[in-house]
N, CA, C and O atoms as a CHARMM CRD file, in Angstrom:
* protein
*
  272
    1    1 MET  N      0.84700  -1.17200   0.00000 PROA 1      0.00000
    2    1 MET  CA     0.00000   0.00000   0.00000 PROA 1      0.00000
    3    1 MET  C      0.89300   1.23500   0.00000 PROA 1      0.00000
    4    1 MET  O      1.80100   1.34100   0.82500 PROA 1      0.00000
    5    2 LYS  N      0.64800   2.15900  -0.90700 PROA 2      0.00000
    6    2 LYS  CA     1.33100   3.45200  -0.89600 PROA 2      0.00000
    7    2 LYS  C      0.39300   4.46400  -0.25200 PROA 2      0.00000
    8    2 LYS  O     -0.81900   4.45100  -0.46900 PROA 2      0.00000
    9    3 ILE  N      0.99400   5.34000   0.54600 PROA 3      0.00000
   10    3 ILE  CA     0.19900   6.36300   1.23500 PROA 3      0.00000
   11    3 ILE  C      1.05400   7.61700   1.36400 PROA 3      0.00000
   12    3 ILE  O      2.27200   7.53000   1.52200 PROA 3      0.00000
   13    4 SER  N      0.41800   8.77900   1.29600 PROA 4      0.00000
   14    4 SER  CA     1.17000  10.03000   1.31900 PROA 4      0.00000
   15    4 SER  C      1.53700  10.50000   2.72200 PROA 4      0.00000
   16    4 SER  O      2.33800  11.42300   2.86700 PROA 4      0.00000
   17    5 ALA  N      0.97300   9.89100   3.74800 PROA 5      0.00000
   18    5 ALA  CA     1.29000  10.28400   5.12500 PROA 5      0.00000
   19    5 ALA  C      2.68100   9.78700   5.49200 PROA 5      0.00000
   20    5 ALA  O      2.97400   8.60100   5.34400 PROA 5      0.00000
   21    6 ARG  N      3.52800  10.67100   5.96300 PROA 6      0.00000
   22    6 ARG  CA     4.88800  10.30400   6.30600 PROA 6      0.00000
   23    6 ARG  C      5.02100   9.79800   7.74400 PROA 6      0.00000
   24    6 ARG  O      5.96600   9.07400   8.06100 PROA 6      0.00000
   25    7 ASN  N      4.09700  10.16700   8.59900 PROA 7      0.00000
   26    7 ASN  CA     4.16300   9.77300  10.00600 PROA 7      0.00000
   27    7 ASN  C      3.38200   8.48800  10.20800 PROA 7      0.00000
   28    7 ASN  O      2.15700   8.46800  10.08600 PROA 7      0.00000
   29    8 GLN  N      4.10000   7.41100  10.51900 PROA 8      0.00000
   30    8 GLN  CA     3.48100   6.11000  10.72100 PROA 8      0.00000
   31    8 GLN  C      4.00200   5.51200  12.02300 PROA 8      0.00000
   32    8 GLN  O      5.20600   5.51700  12.28300 PROA 8      0.00000
   33    9 PHE  N      3.08200   4.99700  12.83900 PROA 9      0.00000
   34    9 PHE  CA     3.45100   4.42500  14.12600 PROA 9      0.00000
   35    9 PHE  C      2.72700   3.09500  14.30900 PROA 9      0.00000
   36    9 PHE  O      1.50600   3.02900  14.16600 PROA 9      0.00000
   37   10 GLY  N      3.46200   2.04900  14.62100 PROA 10     0.00000
   38   10 GLY  CA     2.85000   0.77200  14.93900 PROA 10     0.00000
   39   10 GLY  C      2.40800   0.76900  16.38900 PROA 10     0.00000
   40   10 GLY  O      3.03200   1.41400  17.23100 PROA 10     0.00000
   41   11 GLY  N      1.34100   0.05100  16.68600 PROA 11     0.00000
   42   11 GLY  CA     0.87200  -0.02600  18.06000 PROA 11     0.00000
   43   11 GLY  C     -0.23200  -1.04400  18.20900 PROA 11     0.00000
   44   11 GLY  O     -0.53300  -1.79700  17.28300 PROA 11     0.00000
   45   12 ARG  N     -0.83700  -1.05900  19.39200 PROA 12     0.00000
   46   12 ARG  CA    -1.93500  -1.97900  19.69500 PROA 12     0.00000
   47   12 ARG  C     -3.14300  -1.19300  20.18200 PROA 12     0.00000
   48   12 ARG  O     -3.01600  -0.23400  20.94300 PROA 12     0.00000
   49   13 ILE  N     -4.30400  -1.61200  19.73300 PROA 13     0.00000
   50   13 ILE  CA    -5.55300  -0.97400  20.16500 PROA 13     0.00000
   51   13 ILE  C     -5.78500  -1.29500  21.64300 PROA 13     0.00000
   52   13 ILE  O     -5.79600  -2.45600  22.05100 PROA 13     0.00000
   53   14 THR  N     -5.97100  -0.23100  22.43200 PROA 14     0.00000
   54   14 THR  CA    -6.22900  -0.41500  23.85800 PROA 14     0.00000
   55   14 THR  C     -7.70600  -0.23800  24.20200 PROA 14     0.00000
   56   14 THR  O     -8.18800  -0.75700  25.20900 PROA 14     0.00000
   57   15 GLU  N     -8.41800   0.50300  23.35000 PROA 15     0.00000
   58   15 GLU  CA    -9.82400   0.77600  23.66200 PROA 15     0.00000
   59   15 GLU  C    -10.55200   1.21000  22.39700 PROA 15     0.00000
   60   15 GLU  O     -9.99900   1.92300  21.56000 PROA 15     0.00000
   61   16 ILE  N    -11.79700   0.76900  22.27200 PROA 16     0.00000
   62   16 ILE  CA   -12.69000   1.23700  21.21200 PROA 16     0.00000
   63   16 ILE  C    -13.97100   1.70100  21.88400 PROA 16     0.00000
   64   16 ILE  O    -14.62900   0.93200  22.58500 PROA 16     0.00000
   65   17 ARG  N    -14.31900   2.95300  21.66800 PROA 17     0.00000
   66   17 ARG  CA   -15.58400   3.49300  22.19600 PROA 17     0.00000
   67   17 ARG  C    -16.51000   3.71500  21.01300 PROA 17     0.00000
   68   17 ARG  O    -16.21500   4.49200  20.10600 PROA 17     0.00000
   69   18 ARG  N    -17.61700   3.02600  21.04100 PROA 18     0.00000
   70   18 ARG  CA   -18.55400   3.08900  19.92600 PROA 18     0.00000
   71   18 ARG  C    -19.54800   4.23800  20.10800 PROA 18     0.00000
   72   18 ARG  O    -19.92100   4.59500  21.22600 PROA 18     0.00000
   73   19 GLY  N    -19.96200   4.80300  18.97400 PROA 19     0.00000
   74   19 GLY  CA   -20.96300   5.85500  18.97000 PROA 19     0.00000
   75   19 GLY  C    -22.02400   5.52600  17.94900 PROA 19     0.00000
   76   19 GLY  O    -22.00200   4.45400  17.34400 PROA 19     0.00000
   77   20 ALA  N    -22.94800   6.43400  17.75500 PROA 20     0.00000
   78   20 ALA  CA   -24.02600   6.20400  16.79500 PROA 20     0.00000
   79   20 ALA  C    -23.49300   6.19300  15.36500 PROA 20     0.00000
   80   20 ALA  O    -23.87800   5.34300  14.56200 PROA 20     0.00000
   81   21 VAL  N    -22.61400   7.12900  15.04800 PROA 21     0.00000
   82   21 VAL  CA   -22.06500   7.25000  13.69400 PROA 21     0.00000
   83   21 VAL  C    -20.54800   7.10600  13.70300 PROA 21     0.00000
   84   21 VAL  O    -19.98500   6.42900  12.84300 PROA 21     0.00000
   85   22 ASN  N    -19.88600   7.73300  14.66500 PROA 22     0.00000
   86   22 ASN  CA   -18.42500   7.69000  14.77500 PROA 22     0.00000
   87   22 ASN  C    -18.01000   7.02700  16.07300 PROA 22     0.00000
   88   22 ASN  O    -18.73300   7.06200  17.06900 PROA 22     0.00000
   89   23 GLY  N    -16.83200   6.42200  16.04400 PROA 23     0.00000
   90   23 GLY  CA   -16.27000   5.81400  17.23600 PROA 23     0.00000
   91   23 GLY  C    -14.89000   6.38200  17.50300 PROA 23     0.00000
   92   23 GLY  O    -14.32900   7.09700  16.67300 PROA 23     0.00000
   93   24 THR  N    -14.34800   6.05800  18.67000 PROA 24     0.00000
   94   24 THR  CA   -13.00700   6.48600  19.04800 PROA 24     0.00000
   95   24 THR  C    -12.15900   5.24800  19.26900 PROA 24     0.00000
   96   24 THR  O    -12.55000   4.32100  19.97800 PROA 24     0.00000
   97   25 VAL  N    -10.98100   5.25300  18.64200 PROA 25     0.00000
   98   25 VAL  CA   -10.05200   4.13100  18.76700 PROA 25     0.00000
   99   25 VAL  C     -8.77500   4.65800  19.40400 PROA 25     0.00000
  100   25 VAL  O     -8.15100   5.58200  18.88200 PROA 25     0.00000
  101   26 LYS  N     -8.38600   4.06800  20.53800 PROA 26     0.00000
  102   26 LYS  CA    -7.15400   4.45900  21.22400 PROA 26     0.00000
  103   26 LYS  C     -6.08700   3.41500  20.92400 PROA 26     0.00000
  104   26 LYS  O     -6.32200   2.21400  21.05200 PROA 26     0.00000
  105   27 VAL  N     -4.89000   3.90100  20.51600 PROA 27     0.00000
  106   27 VAL  CA    -3.79200   3.01400  20.14700 PROA 27     0.00000
  107   27 VAL  C     -2.55600   3.37100  20.95800 PROA 27     0.00000
  108   27 VAL  O     -2.11700   4.52100  20.96200 PROA 27     0.00000
  109   28 ASP  N     -2.00500   2.39000  21.63700 PROA 28     0.00000
  110   28 ASP  CA    -0.76500   2.55400  22.40400 PROA 28     0.00000
  111   28 ASP  C      0.39200   2.38800  21.43000 PROA 28     0.00000
  112   28 ASP  O      0.60100   1.30600  20.88300 PROA 28     0.00000
  113   29 ILE  N      1.15900   3.48500  21.21100 PROA 29     0.00000
  114   29 ILE  CA     2.28500   3.43500  20.27500 PROA 29     0.00000
  115   29 ILE  C      3.62100   3.31900  21.00300 PROA 29     0.00000
  116   29 ILE  O      4.67800   3.45500  20.38700 PROA 29     0.00000
  117   30 GLY  N      3.57700   3.07000  22.30900 PROA 30     0.00000
  118   30 GLY  CA     4.79100   2.85600  23.08200 PROA 30     0.00000
  119   30 GLY  C      5.23400   4.07100  23.85700 PROA 30     0.00000
  120   30 GLY  O      4.75800   5.18100  23.61900 PROA 30     0.00000
  121   31 ASN  N      6.13900   3.86200  24.78000 PROA 31     0.00000
  122   31 ASN  CA     6.69400   4.93000  25.62200 PROA 31     0.00000
  123   31 ASN  C      5.61300   5.74100  26.32500 PROA 31     0.00000
  124   31 ASN  O      5.77100   6.94400  26.53200 PROA 31     0.00000
  125   32 GLY  N      4.51500   5.08400  26.69200 PROA 32     0.00000
  126   32 GLY  CA     3.44100   5.76800  27.40100 PROA 32     0.00000
  127   32 GLY  C      2.59000   6.67700  26.53600 PROA 32     0.00000
  128   32 GLY  O      1.80000   7.45700  27.06900 PROA 32     0.00000
  129   33 MET  N      2.72400   6.60300  25.21300 PROA 33     0.00000
  130   33 MET  CA     1.97000   7.47800  24.31200 PROA 33     0.00000
  131   33 MET  C      0.77300   6.74400  23.71900 PROA 33     0.00000
  132   33 MET  O      0.88900   5.63100  23.20800 PROA 33     0.00000
  133   34 ILE  N     -0.37500   7.40000  23.80500 PROA 34     0.00000
  134   34 ILE  CA    -1.61800   6.88100  23.24900 PROA 34     0.00000
  135   34 ILE  C     -2.08400   7.85500  22.17000 PROA 34     0.00000
  136   34 ILE  O     -2.16000   9.06100  22.40000 PROA 34     0.00000
  137   35 VAL  N     -2.39300   7.32300  21.00100 PROA 35     0.00000
  138   35 VAL  CA    -2.96700   8.12400  19.91600 PROA 35     0.00000
  139   35 VAL  C     -4.45100   7.79300  19.85600 PROA 35     0.00000
  140   35 VAL  O     -4.83200   6.62200  19.88100 PROA 35     0.00000
  141   36 THR  N     -5.28600   8.82200  19.77700 PROA 36     0.00000
  142   36 THR  CA    -6.73000   8.62600  19.68700 PROA 36     0.00000
  143   36 THR  C     -7.20000   9.05600  18.30400 PROA 36     0.00000
  144   36 THR  O     -6.91700  10.16700  17.85600 PROA 36     0.00000
  145   37 ALA  N     -7.92500   8.15800  17.63100 PROA 37     0.00000
  146   37 ALA  CA    -8.45400   8.45000  16.29900 PROA 37     0.00000
  147   37 ALA  C     -9.96900   8.38000  16.32700 PROA 37     0.00000
  148   37 ALA  O    -10.54400   7.44200  16.87800 PROA 37     0.00000
  149   38 GLY  N    -10.61100   9.36700  15.73700 PROA 38     0.00000
  150   38 GLY  CA   -12.05400   9.36000  15.56700 PROA 38     0.00000
  151   38 GLY  C    -12.35300   8.86600  14.15600 PROA 38     0.00000
  152   38 GLY  O    -12.00000   9.53000  13.18100 PROA 38     0.00000
  153   39 ILE  N    -12.99700   7.70900  14.03700 PROA 39     0.00000
  154   39 ILE  CA   -13.32000   7.15900  12.72300 PROA 39     0.00000
  155   39 ILE  C    -14.76800   6.69000  12.71800 PROA 39     0.00000
  156   39 ILE  O    -15.38600   6.54500  13.77300 PROA 39     0.00000
  157   40 THR  N    -15.29900   6.45900  11.54200 PROA 40     0.00000
  158   40 THR  CA   -16.69900   6.05300  11.43900 PROA 40     0.00000
  159   40 THR  C    -16.89800   4.64000  11.97400 PROA 40     0.00000
  160   40 THR  O    -15.98000   3.81900  11.96200 PROA 40     0.00000
  161   41 GLU  N    -18.09300   4.37800  12.43400 PROA 41     0.00000
  162   41 GLU  CA   -18.45800   3.02700  12.86500 PROA 41     0.00000
  163   41 GLU  C    -18.34100   2.05300  11.69600 PROA 41     0.00000
  164   41 GLU  O    -17.98300   0.89100  11.88800 PROA 41     0.00000
  165   42 GLU  N    -18.64000   2.52100  10.49500 PROA 42     0.00000
  166   42 GLU  CA   -18.51100   1.67500   9.30400 PROA 42     0.00000
  167   42 GLU  C    -17.05800   1.24300   9.10500 PROA 42     0.00000
  168   42 GLU  O    -16.79600   0.08900   8.76900 PROA 42     0.00000
  169   43 ALA  N    -16.11200   2.16700   9.31100 PROA 43     0.00000
  170   43 ALA  CA   -14.68700   1.83600   9.17000 PROA 43     0.00000
  171   43 ALA  C    -14.25000   0.84000  10.24800 PROA 43     0.00000
  172   43 ALA  O    -13.47500  -0.07500   9.96600 PROA 43     0.00000
  173   44 ILE  N    -14.73700   1.00900  11.47000 PROA 44     0.00000
  174   44 ILE  CA   -14.41200   0.07100  12.54700 PROA 44     0.00000
  175   44 ILE  C    -14.87100  -1.32900  12.16200 PROA 44     0.00000
  176   44 ILE  O    -14.14200  -2.30000  12.36100 PROA 44     0.00000
  177   45 ALA  N    -16.07300  -1.43600  11.61200 PROA 45     0.00000
  178   45 ALA  CA   -16.61000  -2.73800  11.19800 PROA 45     0.00000
  179   45 ALA  C    -15.85500  -3.29000   9.99300 PROA 45     0.00000
  180   45 ALA  O    -15.48500  -4.46400   9.98300 PROA 45     0.00000
  181   46 ASP  N    -15.62100  -2.45800   8.97600 PROA 46     0.00000
  182   46 ASP  CA   -14.93200  -2.90700   7.75400 PROA 46     0.00000
  183   46 ASP  C    -13.52900  -3.42100   8.05400 PROA 46     0.00000
  184   46 ASP  O    -13.07800  -4.39200   7.44700 PROA 46     0.00000
  185   47 LEU  N    -12.83400  -2.76500   8.99600 PROA 47     0.00000
  186   47 LEU  CA   -11.48600  -3.18500   9.37000 PROA 47     0.00000
  187   47 LEU  C    -11.49100  -4.28400  10.43000 PROA 47     0.00000
  188   47 LEU  O    -10.43900  -4.81500  10.78500 PROA 47     0.00000
  189   48 ALA  N    -12.67100  -4.61900  10.93000 PROA 48     0.00000
  190   48 ALA  CA   -12.83100  -5.64300  11.97800 PROA 48     0.00000
  191   48 ALA  C    -11.89700  -5.36300  13.15900 PROA 48     0.00000
  192   48 ALA  O    -11.19900  -6.25400  13.64400 PROA 48     0.00000
  193   49 LEU  N    -11.90200  -4.09000  13.61400 PROA 49     0.00000
  194   49 LEU  CA   -11.02200  -3.68500  14.70400 PROA 49     0.00000
  195   49 LEU  C    -11.50100  -4.22700  16.03800 PROA 49     0.00000
  196   49 LEU  O    -12.69400  -4.22500  16.33800 PROA 49     0.00000
  197   50 SER  N    -10.54000  -4.69500  16.83700 PROA 50     0.00000
  198   50 SER  CA   -10.83200  -5.19900  18.18000 PROA 50     0.00000
  199   50 SER  C     -9.72000  -4.78200  19.12800 PROA 50     0.00000
  200   50 SER  O     -8.58600  -4.55300  18.70800 PROA 50     0.00000
  201   51 GLN  N    -10.05000  -4.68600  20.40200 PROA 51     0.00000
  202   51 GLN  CA    -9.04500  -4.37900  21.41600 PROA 51     0.00000
  203   51 GLN  C     -7.94000  -5.43700  21.34100 PROA 51     0.00000
  204   51 GLN  O     -8.21800  -6.63200  21.23600 PROA 51     0.00000
  205   52 GLY  N     -6.68600  -4.98100  21.39700 PROA 52     0.00000
  206   52 GLY  CA    -5.54200  -5.87700  21.33900 PROA 52     0.00000
  207   52 GLY  C     -4.97200  -6.06200  19.94400 PROA 52     0.00000
  208   52 GLY  O     -3.87600  -6.60200  19.79700 PROA 52     0.00000
  209   53 ASP  N     -5.69700  -5.62200  18.90500 PROA 53     0.00000
  210   53 ASP  CA    -5.19900  -5.75400  17.53600 PROA 53     0.00000
  211   53 ASP  C     -3.95000  -4.91500  17.32000 PROA 53     0.00000
  212   53 ASP  O     -3.84900  -3.79800  17.82700 PROA 53     0.00000
  213   54 ALA  N     -3.00000  -5.45500  16.56500 PROA 54     0.00000
  214   54 ALA  CA    -1.83800  -4.68700  16.12300 PROA 54     0.00000
  215   54 ALA  C     -2.27200  -3.89100  14.89900 PROA 54     0.00000
  216   54 ALA  O     -2.83800  -4.44300  13.95600 PROA 54     0.00000
  217   55 VAL  N     -2.00200  -2.58500  14.92300 PROA 55     0.00000
  218   55 VAL  CA    -2.40100  -1.69600  13.82800 PROA 55     0.00000
  219   55 VAL  C     -1.27900  -0.70200  13.54100 PROA 55     0.00000
  220   55 VAL  O     -0.32800  -0.57700  14.31300 PROA 55     0.00000
  221   56 THR  N     -1.40700  -0.00600  12.42800 PROA 56     0.00000
  222   56 THR  CA    -0.51400   1.10400  12.10500 PROA 56     0.00000
  223   56 THR  C     -1.33100   2.38200  12.10700 PROA 56     0.00000
  224   56 THR  O     -2.39700   2.44500  11.49400 PROA 56     0.00000
  225   57 VAL  N     -0.83400   3.40000  12.79500 PROA 57     0.00000
  226   57 VAL  CA    -1.46600   4.71700  12.83600 PROA 57     0.00000
  227   57 VAL  C     -0.75700   5.58600  11.80800 PROA 57     0.00000
  228   57 VAL  O      0.46600   5.72000  11.84300 PROA 57     0.00000
  229   58 PHE  N     -1.52300   6.18000  10.89100 PROA 58     0.00000
  230   58 PHE  CA    -0.98100   7.09500   9.89600 PROA 58     0.00000
  231   58 PHE  C     -1.45800   8.49700  10.25100 PROA 58     0.00000
  232   58 PHE  O     -2.65200   8.71500  10.45100 PROA 58     0.00000
  233   59 ILE  N     -0.52800   9.45400  10.32900 PROA 59     0.00000
  234   59 ILE  CA    -0.90500  10.81200  10.70300 PROA 59     0.00000
  235   59 ILE  C     -0.46900  11.76600   9.59900 PROA 59     0.00000
  236   59 ILE  O      0.70600  11.83800   9.24000 PROA 59     0.00000
  237   60 LYS  N     -1.45200  12.49900   9.07000 PROA 60     0.00000
  238   60 LYS  CA    -1.17200  13.55400   8.09300 PROA 60     0.00000
  239   60 LYS  C     -2.09500  14.70700   8.46100 PROA 60     0.00000
  240   60 LYS  O     -3.30700  14.64100   8.25700 PROA 60     0.00000
  241   61 ALA  N     -1.51500  15.74200   8.99400 PROA 61     0.00000
  242   61 ALA  CA    -2.33100  16.86500   9.45300 PROA 61     0.00000
  243   61 ALA  C     -1.87900  18.15600   8.79600 PROA 61     0.00000
  244   61 ALA  O     -0.70800  18.52700   8.87300 PROA 61     0.00000
  245   62 SER  N     -2.79100  18.82100   8.16500 PROA 62     0.00000
  246   62 SER  CA    -2.50600  20.14300   7.59500 PROA 62     0.00000
  247   62 SER  C     -2.49000  21.19900   8.67700 PROA 62     0.00000
  248   62 SER  O     -1.73000  22.16500   8.60600 PROA 62     0.00000
  249   63 ASP  N     -3.34400  21.01000   9.69400 PROA 63     0.00000
  250   63 ASP  CA    -3.43700  21.95200  10.79700 PROA 63     0.00000
  251   63 ASP  C     -3.36700  21.20700  12.11800 PROA 63     0.00000
  252   63 ASP  O     -4.04300  20.19600  12.30800 PROA 63     0.00000
  253   64 VAL  N     -2.56200  21.70100  13.01100 PROA 64     0.00000
  254   64 VAL  CA    -2.52900  21.19700  14.37100 PROA 64     0.00000
  255   64 VAL  C     -2.87200  22.35900  15.27100 PROA 64     0.00000
  256   64 VAL  O     -2.16300  23.36400  15.29200 PROA 64     0.00000
  257   65 LEU  N     -3.97100  22.22800  16.02500 PROA 65     0.00000
  258   65 LEU  CA    -4.47000  23.32900  16.85200 PROA 65     0.00000
  259   65 LEU  C     -4.40500  22.96600  18.31600 PROA 65     0.00000
  260   65 LEU  O     -4.64900  21.82000  18.69500 PROA 65     0.00000
  261   66 ILE  N     -4.07600  23.94100  19.13800 PROA 66     0.00000
  262   66 ILE  CA    -4.08300  23.78500  20.58400 PROA 66     0.00000
  263   66 ILE  C     -4.79400  24.98700  21.16900 PROA 66     0.00000
  264   66 ILE  O     -4.54400  26.12100  20.76000 PROA 66     0.00000
  265   67 GLY  N     -5.66800  24.74800  22.11200 PROA 67     0.00000
  266   67 GLY  CA    -6.36100  25.85600  22.77400 PROA 67     0.00000
  267   67 GLY  C     -6.32400  25.68500  24.26700 PROA 67     0.00000
  268   67 GLY  O     -6.14700  24.57800  24.77700 PROA 67     0.00000
  269   68 LYS  N     -6.49200  26.78100  24.96400 PROA 68     0.00000
  270   68 LYS  CA    -6.51000  26.71500  26.41400 PROA 68     0.00000
  271   68 LYS  C     -7.55200  27.67100  26.94800 PROA 68     0.00000
  272   68 LYS  O     -7.73300  27.77300  28.16200 PROA 68     0.00000
């Protein structure tokens, strides 16, 4: 698979929180770091994601915002 995202991190799914349309998937990428991704429930089902699965997190962000 070719992908334009340069930031890729391997990890394991620690938690999946389901919603009506979108869900949240938490992935432990090591060193105490957890990446949280908001994806559709359809994508969770299509990828057959489950807690404990080994996955790759791809990050491509045009904007990174922080507020306080």
